[in-house]
LUMSESE-896432 format. One record per residue (C-alpha): residue in one letter; x, y, z. Coordinates in steps of 0.5 Angstrom, whole numbers, plus 500, padded with zeros to 3 digits. Layout:
% residues N
r,c1,c2,c3
a,X,Y,Z
...
END
This chain:
% residues 348
r,c1,c2,c3
x,450,843,831
x,453,848,826
x,449,853,830
x,451,851,837
x,458,852,834
x,457,859,831
x,454,861,838
x,460,858,842
x,465,862,837
x,461,868,838
x,461,868,846
x,469,866,845
x,470,873,841
x,466,877,846
x,469,875,852
x,476,876,850
x,479,882,854
x,484,888,853
x,489,884,856
x,488,878,852
x,490,882,846
x,496,884,848
x,498,877,852
x,500,873,846
x,496,867,848
x,492,862,844
x,485,864,843
x,482,857,845
x,485,859,852
x,483,866,853
x,476,864,855
x,479,861,861
x,484,867,863
x,482,872,868
x,485,879,868
x,489,878,874
x,492,872,871
x,495,876,865
x,501,879,868
x,507,876,864
x,508,878,857
x,505,885,857
x,509,890,854
x,512,896,858
x,508,902,858
x,513,907,854
x,513,914,857
x,517,921,858
x,516,926,864
x,514,932,862
x,521,935,863
x,524,931,857
x,526,935,851
x,523,934,845
x,530,931,842
x,530,926,848
x,522,924,846
x,524,923,839
x,530,919,841
x,525,914,845
x,520,914,840
x,525,912,835
x,528,907,840
x,522,903,841
x,519,904,834
x,513,907,836
x,509,914,834
x,507,917,840
x,508,917,848
x,504,919,854
x,507,924,858
x,507,924,865
x,508,929,871
x,507,929,878
x,500,929,881
x,497,935,883
x,500,940,879
x,497,939,872
x,490,939,868
x,491,933,863
x,490,934,856
x,482,935,855
x,481,935,862
x,483,928,863
x,485,926,870
x,488,919,869
x,493,917,875
x,498,912,877
x,498,909,884
x,503,905,888
x,501,898,888
x,503,897,895
x,500,904,898
x,495,906,894
x,498,913,893
x,498,917,887
x,505,917,884
x,504,920,877
x,499,924,873
x,498,923,865
x,497,930,862
x,497,928,855
x,500,924,849
x,506,927,844
x,505,925,837
x,510,925,831
x,505,930,828
x,506,934,834
x,514,934,833
x,514,936,826
x,509,941,827
x,513,944,832
x,519,944,828
x,516,947,822
x,512,952,825
x,513,959,827
x,518,964,825
x,523,959,823
x,530,959,819
x,531,952,816
x,538,954,814
x,540,956,821
x,542,949,825
x,541,953,831
x,534,954,830
x,533,946,830
x,537,945,836
x,533,950,840
x,526,947,838
x,529,940,840
x,531,943,846
x,523,945,848
x,520,941,854
x,515,936,851
x,510,939,856
x,510,946,852
x,508,941,845
x,503,936,847
x,496,938,846
x,497,942,839
x,494,936,835
x,487,932,837
x,490,926,839
x,494,929,844
x,488,932,847
x,484,925,849
x,487,920,854
x,483,914,855
x,484,907,859
x,481,900,859
x,480,896,864
x,483,889,863
x,477,885,863
x,474,890,858
x,471,885,852
x,474,885,845
x,468,888,842
x,468,894,848
x,475,895,846
x,473,896,838
x,468,901,841
x,473,905,844
x,478,904,838
x,473,906,833
x,473,913,835
x,480,914,832
x,483,919,836
x,486,914,841
x,489,910,836
x,496,910,839
x,495,909,847
x,490,906,851
x,494,902,856
x,499,900,851
x,493,897,846
x,493,900,839
x,489,899,833
x,494,895,830
x,494,890,836
x,487,889,835
x,487,888,828
x,494,884,828
x,490,879,833
x,484,879,829
x,488,877,823
x,492,872,827
x,486,868,830
x,481,866,826
x,474,866,829
x,468,863,825
x,463,869,826
x,468,873,823
x,469,870,816
x,463,873,813
x,465,880,815
x,472,879,813
x,470,876,806
x,466,882,804
x,468,888,800
x,471,894,804
x,465,898,799
x,460,893,802
x,462,894,809
x,462,902,808
x,469,902,810
x,471,907,805
x,472,914,806
x,471,918,800
x,474,925,803
x,481,925,802
x,486,931,802
x,492,931,798
x,499,935,797
x,502,935,790
x,509,933,788
x,511,941,789
x,508,942,796
x,514,943,801
x,515,939,807
x,513,946,811
x,507,947,808
x,505,940,808
x,506,939,815
x,502,946,817
x,496,943,813
x,496,937,816
x,496,940,823
x,490,944,821
x,486,938,818
x,488,934,824
x,491,929,819
x,497,924,820
x,499,923,813
x,496,925,806
x,497,922,799
x,502,926,794
x,498,926,788
x,500,928,781
x,497,935,780
x,500,939,774
x,494,943,773
x,493,946,779
x,494,954,781
x,500,956,784
x,497,957,791
x,494,950,791
x,502,947,792
x,501,951,799
x,495,947,802
x,491,941,801
x,487,939,795
x,482,934,794
x,486,928,792
x,480,924,788
x,481,922,781
x,488,924,781
x,494,919,781
x,497,917,787
x,505,918,787
x,507,917,794
x,505,918,802
x,507,924,806
x,507,921,813
x,509,924,820
x,512,918,822
x,517,919,816
x,521,923,821
x,523,916,825
x,528,915,820
x,531,921,820
x,537,924,824
x,537,931,826
x,542,933,822
x,539,930,816
x,532,933,818
x,535,940,818
x,537,939,811
x,531,936,808
x,526,940,811
x,526,945,805
x,525,940,800
x,518,938,797
x,514,933,801
x,516,928,795
x,523,929,795
x,523,928,803
x,519,921,803
x,525,919,797
x,530,921,802
x,528,918,808
x,526,911,805
x,532,907,804
x,529,902,799
x,524,904,794
x,517,904,798
x,511,902,794
x,504,906,796
x,500,901,799
x,493,901,796
x,487,897,794
x,481,897,790
x,474,898,792
x,473,891,791
x,478,888,796
x,475,884,801
x,476,887,809
x,481,881,810
x,485,883,804
x,485,890,807
x,487,888,814
x,493,884,811
x,495,890,808
x,496,894,814
x,498,889,819
x,504,886,814
x,506,893,811
x,505,897,818
x,501,902,815
x,495,906,818
x,491,907,812
x,490,904,805
x,489,909,799
x,483,906,795
x,484,907,788
x,480,905,781
x,483,900,776
x,487,906,773
x,490,908,779
x,486,914,780
x,485,916,788
x,478,914,790
x,478,914,798
x,482,912,804
x,481,906,809
x,484,908,815
x,485,903,822
x,479,907,825
x,475,906,819
x,476,898,819
x,475,897,826
x,469,901,826
x,466,898,820
x,468,891,823
x,464,893,829
x,458,895,826
x,458,889,822
x,458,884,828
x,452,888,831
END
């Protein structure tokens, strides 16, 4: 009897589709819902045209509380980022209406603002950069180079295969890694209980390669280093013993005390005048400025269960959890990609 119930639960899990994950329906009904039935409740795709300015795009990101945007252009004039040819057609005529040419991320914006020959003390320099068209910015970071779509009938496990690649976490027909993990947290499947009860170490979800910046690293240096390393966030660590040049670049964060997190999404809390004034600060000072209330670093130990890790990222709205020992020293990181990859592998 128990074996039959387990098989039934597993079948129900496998047959959940991408649209089910964004529809907000009770999982007990999902197996009876087809893709064509799922129209109500799906979120509108937020996008910007290729002619939009960086300032307009940033306002759109902030207004919708998102971290990246697909960029649309007329068909036939552009080669999509990474050679992609993702089009949207008119439902009535079938004629191609637009071509998605890439994704604009917060890291793209930060890298553009802080990069090049810039004068942080000149307000007109920031105004000039924020007036740039988004089409000239996309593709500077890895995430913007990869566009993927999912068919509405794609199963949950197939969604996990795609989202576990990591570099498409922000947009896949408005299905994000966070959508998937929030769904798994909110809907309790019997065949997931064993996986979620295992430690993140046991599931091999911990990435021990973790790069960091020091408390003295400037915002400009942090951004340039993150762009070069294709990182959207880094821990800020206590490192009084490092050489002067190490404050200008990423360092090995392992076995150092975590005192904060510098993330590209921090600029969502900034107005442009504030951003202009805060760019010369250290990364630690910047995070203290953009955070109204004191922000606790989201961390866990290697003994934490996968369920606890999922709960932390979903509840706190973060894309990674720093893994520390019982003395608070950094041992690694567990990202959304790591979580999805390890859960998917455990279900195989």
